[in-house]
C-alpha positions in Angstrom: 63.9 154.5 111.9 64.7 157.2 109.4 62.1 158.0 106.9 62.7 158.8 103.4 61.4 162.4 103.8 63.7 162.8 106.5 66.7 161.7 104.7 65.7 163.8 101.5 65.9 167.0 104.0 69.1 165.8 105.5 70.8 165.3 101.8 69.8 168.8 101.1 71.0 170.4 104.2 74.2 168.6 104.3 74.7 169.6 100.7 75.1 165.7 100.0 72.8 166.3 97.2 70.9 169.5 95.6 73.8 172.0 95.0 77.0 170.4 96.0 80.5 171.6 96.5 81.6 170.1 93.4 81.6 172.8 90.5 80.5 172.1 87.2 84.1 173.3 86.0 85.2 170.3 87.7 82.9 167.9 86.3 83.3 169.1 82.8 86.8 168.8 83.0 86.5 165.0 84.3 84.1 164.5 81.4 86.8 165.7 78.8 89.3 163.5 80.4 87.2 160.6 80.3 86.2 161.2 76.9 90.2 161.0 76.0 90.5 157.8 78.0 92.7 159.5 80.8 93.4 156.7 83.5 93.2 159.3 86.0 89.3 159.4 85.4 88.5 156.0 84.2 89.4 154.6 87.9 90.3 150.9 86.2 87.4 150.9 83.9 87.9 150.1 80.2 84.8 151.4 78.4 83.2 149.5 75.6 81.3 152.2 74.2 82.6 155.4 72.7 82.0 158.5 75.1 82.2 161.9 74.3 81.8 164.9 76.1 78.1 165.5 75.3 77.3 161.5 75.9 78.7 162.1 78.9 77.0 165.2 80.0 73.6 163.4 78.8 74.4 160.1 81.0 75.3 162.3 83.9 72.0 164.1 83.6 70.1 161.0 83.7 72.2 159.4 86.5 72.7 162.3 88.9 70.4 165.2 87.8 73.3 167.5 86.8 72.5 169.9 83.8 72.1 168.3 80.5 72.9 171.6 78.8 76.6 171.4 77.5 76.7 175.3 77.7 76.1 175.3 81.3 79.7 175.8 82.2 80.0 177.3 85.7 78.7 177.3 89.3 77.9 174.3 92.0 76.9 171.2 90.2 73.4 169.7 91.4 72.4 166.2 92.4 69.1 165.3 92.3 68.1 163.9 95.9 65.4 161.7 94.5 68.0 159.9 92.4 70.4 159.7 95.6 67.3 158.1 97.2 66.8 155.6 94.6 70.5 154.7 94.5 70.5 154.2 98.2 67.5 151.9 98.0 69.3 149.9 95.3 72.6 149.8 97.3 70.8 148.4 100.2 69.0 145.8 98.4 72.6 144.5 97.2 73.5 144.2 100.8 70.4 142.7 101.7 70.9 139.7 98.9 74.5 139.6 99.9 73.6 139.0 103.6 70.7 136.4 102.6 72.9 134.3 100.4 75.9 134.7 103.0 78.2 136.2 100.3 81.8 137.0 100.9 82.2 141.0 100.9 85.4 143.1 100.6 85.1 146.7 101.4 87.6 149.5 100.0 87.7 153.2 100.0 89.9 156.1 98.3 88.1 158.5 100.8 89.1 157.1 104.2 89.0 160.5 106.0 85.3 160.9 104.9 83.7 157.5 104.2 85.4 155.2 106.3 83.0 155.3 109.2 80.1 154.6 106.8 81.6 151.3 105.3 82.8 150.3 108.4 79.2 150.2 110.2 78.1 148.3 106.9 81.1 145.8 107.3 80.0 145.3 110.9 76.3 144.7 110.2 77.3 142.2 107.0 79.8 140.3 109.8 77.1 140.2 112.2 74.9 138.8 109.6 77.1 136.0 109.3 78.9 137.1 105.9 82.8 137.0 105.8 84.3 140.4 105.6 87.7 139.6 103.5 90.9 141.5 104.5 93.3 140.0 101.7 97.0 141.4 101.2 97.3 143.3 104.6 100.6 145.1 104.2 101.2 144.7 100.7 103.1 147.2 99.0 101.3 148.9 95.8 103.2 151.7 93.8 100.8 154.0 92.3 101.5 157.1 89.9 100.5 160.2 91.5 100.8 163.9 90.5 104.1 163.9 92.3 105.6 160.7 90.6 105.5 157.0 91.4 104.8 156.3 95.0 104.9 153.2 97.2 101.4 152.7 99.4 100.8 150.0 101.7 97.5 148.0 101.9 95.7 148.4 105.3 92.7 147.7 107.0 90.4 149.6 109.4 87.3 148.0 111.0 87.1 145.4 107.7 87.8 148.4 105.3 90.7 148.6 103.0 92.7 151.9 102.3 96.0 152.7 101.8 98.6 154.3 103.6 102.1 155.9 102.7 105.0 154.5 104.4 105.6 156.1 107.9 101.7 156.8 108.1 99.7 156.3 111.1 99.5 152.8 112.6 97.0 150.3 111.9 93.9 151.2 113.6 93.8 155.0 113.0 91.6 156.4 110.3 94.2 158.1 108.5 94.9 157.0 105.0 95.6 158.5 101.6 93.1 159.6 98.9 93.2 157.5 96.0 91.4 157.0 92.6 93.7 154.1 91.7 92.2 150.7 90.8 95.6 149.0 91.6 94.7 148.3 95.2 91.6 146.5 94.4 93.5 144.5 91.8 96.1 143.6 94.3 93.9 142.4 96.8 91.7 140.4 94.2 95.1 138.7 92.8 96.2 137.9 96.5 92.9 136.3 97.1 93.0 134.4 94.2 96.7 133.3 94.9 96.0 132.1 98.7 93.2 130.0 97.5 90.8 131.3 100.2 87.5 132.9 99.3 87.0 135.5 96.6 84.6 138.5 97.2 81.1 138.1 95.9 80.5 141.7 96.3 82.7 144.6 96.4 81.4 147.6 98.5 83.2 151.2 97.9 84.2 154.1 95.7 86.4 155.4 93.2 89.0 152.3 91.8 87.9 149.9 94.3 84.4 149.8 92.3 85.6 150.2 88.8 88.7 147.9 89.0 86.6 145.2 90.9 83.6 145.5 88.1 86.1 145.6 85.3 87.2 142.2 86.6 83.9 140.8 86.7 83.1 141.2 90.4 79.9 142.6 91.4 80.6 146.0 92.8 78.4 148.8 94.3 79.4 152.2 95.4 79.1 155.9 96.0 80.3 158.6 93.5 80.4 162.5 93.1 79.7 164.4 89.9 83.1 164.5 88.8 83.4 160.6 88.9 81.8 159.6 85.7 83.3 156.2 85.5 81.1 154.5 87.8 78.3 155.8 86.1 79.7 154.7 82.8 80.0 151.3 84.4 76.6 151.2 85.7 75.4 152.2 82.0 77.5 149.5 80.6 76.9 146.4 83.2 79.9 146.3 85.2 79.1 148.4 88.0 75.9 147.3 89.9 75.0 150.3 91.4 76.4 153.7 91.5 74.9 156.3 94.1 75.1 159.9 93.0 76.1 162.1 96.1 79.0 164.2 97.2 81.7 162.0 98.5 83.9 164.8 100.3 81.3 166.4 103.0 82.1 166.0 106.7 82.2 162.3 107.8 79.5 162.7 110.3 77.1 163.8 107.5 77.1 160.3 106.4 75.8 158.6 109.4 72.0 159.1 108.5 72.9 157.3 105.4 74.4 154.5 107.1 71.0 154.2 109.4 68.9 154.4 106.2 70.8 151.7 104.5 70.8 149.4 107.2 67.3 149.7 107.7 66.4 149.0 104.0 68.7 146.2 104.0 67.1 144.6 107.2 70.4 144.8 108.8 71.4 145.8 112.6 74.4 147.2 113.8 
């Protein structure tokens, strides 16, 4: 069993919390873009409230522990490990309730190279607990706007976790996939599930557009987010994202393994 103290130490040592690789400059740029309603950082969220730069800095200081000083403009951003731990506890509680109620669950990640293993272990545990882990729209094409223009991707699943691949990419079963912030994949998944007449997810677990896109459509959604992804925390503040856990979402994949053990233990699930 991984204690809270041991996990706190790991968060700091792995730079999942404390001073993180995300720079203050990157975060401030994201806040400016969010305030301007740039779809690249909205992640599928349509905010109800008016969010200015300073509002977002204050929110992120409260949710993540970043500096609340608008004049602090450089250096590494900082995440309070206590807020990460509290977020993981709330995240685990949602999983526990889903298992208890046998809720159909959908997993999706825009960070497959980093976070696939974390979500896959949770999907395995929920499946073993009797939850149906959904995988609608396998192989369906999704046209997404990127900095290189409009590109077509294909929805795929690895160990029950949705991701997107470029045509000609590695075959199914491989952990490769594209990094994406787009909400289009989860919108495609939810539409396909509804059209098929099959079960709809009662809980979406993931990051980026998978979480915000689902939350915007009224599906309970929980996920992980870095300091330059204010959309999840705005969604949480406005009541459309159930839990947003603050941490660096782009460290080495194996650094998330202790988080998996901690969450499964807190959720009373076994792998």
